[in-house]
C-alpha positions as CSV (number, residue, x, y, z in Angstrom):
1,M,11.5,15.7,21.2
2,G,13.9,18.6,21.3
3,N,14.0,19.4,17.6
4,G,10.5,20.9,17.5
5,S,8.8,17.9,15.8
6,R,5.8,16.3,17.3
7,S,6.0,12.8,18.8
8,R,4.0,10.1,17.0
9,P,1.8,7.7,18.9
10,A,3.6,4.5,19.8
11,A,1.6,2.4,17.2
12,S,2.8,4.6,14.3
13,R,6.4,5.2,15.3
14,P,8.8,3.6,12.8
15,L,10.6,0.5,14.0
16,M,14.1,-0.2,12.8
17,N,16.1,-3.5,12.6
18,N,19.7,-3.9,11.6
19,N,18.9,-3.2,8.0
20,T,17.2,0.1,8.8
21,I,13.8,-0.8,7.3
22,F,11.0,1.5,8.4
23,V,7.7,-0.2,9.3
24,Y,4.6,1.8,10.0
25,Y,1.6,0.2,11.7
26,S,-1.9,1.2,11.0
27,A,-4.8,0.7,13.4
28,M,-6.0,-2.8,13.4
29,K,-9.4,-4.1,14.5
30,N,-9.5,-7.3,16.6
31,I,-12.4,-9.7,15.8
32,T,-13.5,-13.1,17.0
33,I,-14.4,-15.8,14.5
34,T,-15.9,-19.2,15.0
35,L,-14.6,-22.2,13.0
36,D,-15.3,-25.9,13.2
37,E,-12.4,-27.9,14.5
38,E,-11.4,-29.4,11.1
39,C,-11.4,-25.9,9.4
40,A,-9.4,-24.4,12.3
41,A,-6.9,-27.2,12.2
42,W,-6.5,-26.9,8.4
43,A,-6.1,-23.1,8.6
44,R,-3.4,-23.4,11.4
45,V,-1.4,-25.9,9.4
46,H,-1.8,-23.9,6.1
47,A,-0.8,-20.6,7.8
48,A,2.3,-22.4,9.3
49,G,3.2,-23.8,5.9
50,L,3.3,-20.2,4.6
51,N,5.3,-19.1,7.7
52,K,2.5,-16.8,8.8
53,S,0.4,-16.5,11.9
54,L,-3.2,-17.6,11.6
55,S,-4.3,-14.0,12.1
56,R,-2.1,-12.7,9.3
57,F,-3.1,-15.5,7.0
58,L,-6.8,-14.8,7.5
59,G,-6.3,-11.1,7.2
60,E,-4.4,-11.4,3.9
61,L,-7.1,-13.9,2.6
62,L,-9.9,-11.4,3.4
63,E,-7.9,-8.5,1.9
64,R,-7.3,-10.4,-1.3
65,T,-11.0,-11.4,-1.5
66,M,-12.1,-7.8,-0.9
67,R,-9.7,-6.5,-3.6
68,E,-10.9,-9.1,-6.1
69,S,-14.5,-8.3,-5.4
70,R,-13.8,-4.6,-6.0
71,E,-11.9,-5.3,-9.2
72,Y,-14.8,-7.5,-10.4
73,D,-17.4,-4.8,-9.6
74,D,-15.3,-2.1,-11.3
75,A,-14.9,-4.3,-14.4
76,M,-18.7,-5.0,-14.4
77,R,-19.5,-1.3,-14.1
78,Q,-17.1,-0.5,-16.9
79,Y,-18.6,-3.1,-19.2
80,L,-22.2,-2.1,-18.5
81,A,-21.3,1.6,-19.1
82,K,-20.7,0.9,-22.8
83,S,-23.5,1.5,-25.1
84,P,-24.9,-1.4,-27.1
85,S,-23.7,-1.8,-30.7
86,R,-25.2,-3.6,-33.6
87,L,-23.8,-7.0,-34.7
88,N,-24.5,-6.4,-38.4
89,D,-25.6,-3.7,-40.8
90,A,-29.3,-3.1,-40.5
91,S,-29.9,-4.3,-44.1
92,A,-27.7,-7.4,-44.0
93,P,-28.8,-10.7,-42.6
94,Y,-27.1,-12.3,-39.6
95,P,-24.4,-14.9,-40.5
96,R,-25.5,-18.5,-40.4
97,R,-24.5,-20.6,-37.4
98,E,-22.5,-22.9,-39.6
99,D,-20.5,-20.0,-41.0
100,L,-19.7,-18.7,-37.5
101,H,-18.6,-22.1,-36.2
102,E,-16.8,-23.4,-39.3
103,R,-14.7,-26.3,-38.3
104,T,-13.5,-27.9,-41.5
105,L,-9.9,-27.9,-40.3
106,L,-10.9,-30.0,-37.3
107,R,-12.8,-32.6,-39.3
């Protein structure tokens, strides 16, 4: 390029359509998976119903599962990092089960 800027690799150059939306591609890894025929057929139909390729559908499904797993692990770590606390004053007895689960309004 004549303006002194470096050229980007083809995979990361922005692509433009009529609305001038910039799209950047990151490196993707191709993998092979094996599915039974019924599962593969369902996945193809489901992906088509979402107007997505099977590859995109499975990729987004795995990304969502990975994100949810990380969020769960983070929440678990945050909960377990809290120090234990007492349920009552050391000299007071615990409340009776009947008092904790009072349901006179439902009877």
